[in-house]
C-alpha positions as CSV (number, residue, x, y, z in Angstrom):
1,M,-0.6,-0.3,-0.7
2,N,1.1,3.4,-0.3
3,A,3.1,4.8,1.9
4,T,0.2,7.7,1.8
5,V,-2.2,5.6,2.2
6,E,-0.7,4.2,5.3
7,T,-0.5,8.0,7.2
8,I,-3.4,8.0,6.4
9,A,-5.5,5.2,7.5
10,S,-2.6,5.9,10.6
11,E,-3.8,9.1,11.1
12,A,-7.8,8.3,10.8
13,L,-7.3,5.6,13.7
14,H,-6.9,8.1,16.1
15,L,-10.2,10.0,15.3
16,S,-13.2,9.5,17.3
17,Q,-15.3,6.9,15.9
18,D,-18.6,9.8,14.6
19,Q,-15.8,12.0,12.6
20,R,-14.3,8.1,11.1
21,L,-17.3,7.4,10.3
22,T,-18.2,11.0,8.4
23,L,-14.4,10.7,6.6
24,A,-15.3,7.4,5.5
25,H,-18.7,8.4,4.3
26,R,-17.0,11.1,2.5
27,I,-14.8,8.8,0.8
28,L,-17.3,7.0,-0.6
29,A,-19.2,9.7,-1.3
30,S,-16.7,10.5,-3.6
31,V,-16.9,7.4,-5.8
32,E,-19.5,7.3,-5.9
33,P,-21.7,8.0,-9.4
34,A,-23.7,10.9,-9.9
35,P,-27.8,10.1,-9.5
36,D,-29.2,10.4,-13.4
37,A,-32.6,12.5,-12.8
38,Q,-34.5,10.1,-15.3
39,V,-34.1,6.8,-12.6
40,E,-34.2,9.2,-9.2
41,S,-38.0,9.9,-10.9
42,E,-38.7,6.4,-11.9
43,W,-37.4,5.6,-9.1
44,E,-40.1,8.3,-7.1
45,A,-43.2,6.8,-9.9
46,E,-42.3,3.4,-7.7
47,I,-42.8,4.5,-4.2
48,Q,-45.7,6.3,-5.4
49,E,-47.0,3.6,-6.7
50,R,-46.7,1.0,-4.4
51,I,-48.1,3.8,-1.4
52,R,-50.8,4.0,-3.4
53,K,-51.6,0.5,-3.5
54,Y,-50.6,-0.3,0.4
55,D,-52.7,2.6,1.3
56,A,-56.5,0.9,-0.8
57,G,-55.5,-2.5,0.7
58,L,-53.9,-4.4,-2.1
59,S,-50.2,-5.1,-0.9
60,V,-49.3,-5.9,2.3
61,S,-46.5,-5.1,4.1
62,I,-44.2,-8.4,6.6
63,P,-43.0,-8.0,9.4
64,S,-38.9,-7.4,9.8
65,S,-38.5,-9.7,11.6
66,R,-40.0,-12.8,9.2
67,V,-38.0,-11.3,6.4
68,F,-34.7,-11.2,8.2
69,A,-35.8,-14.8,10.1
70,E,-36.3,-15.5,6.4
71,L,-33.3,-14.5,5.2
72,D,-31.2,-15.5,8.2
73,E,-32.9,-19.2,6.6
74,K,-31.6,-18.8,3.3
75,L,-28.5,-17.6,4.3
76,K,-27.6,-21.1,7.4
77,R,-27.1,-18.1,9.2
């Protein structure tokens, strides 16, 4: 690993947990692709449709505990 990266990583470990989380978030955000306006618009439409169906009683929710239990079973945790 590059000496500069090693130095930064070593110094980052001396930060508080909150500061390390903020730093990690900033670094990850710097490499994420820019949001696509069309994709964002389509997701917003999908969210609104799901809310409409739920409010109209056309869909049901599943408790998160059940979802995670089923995932754990599938993954054999």
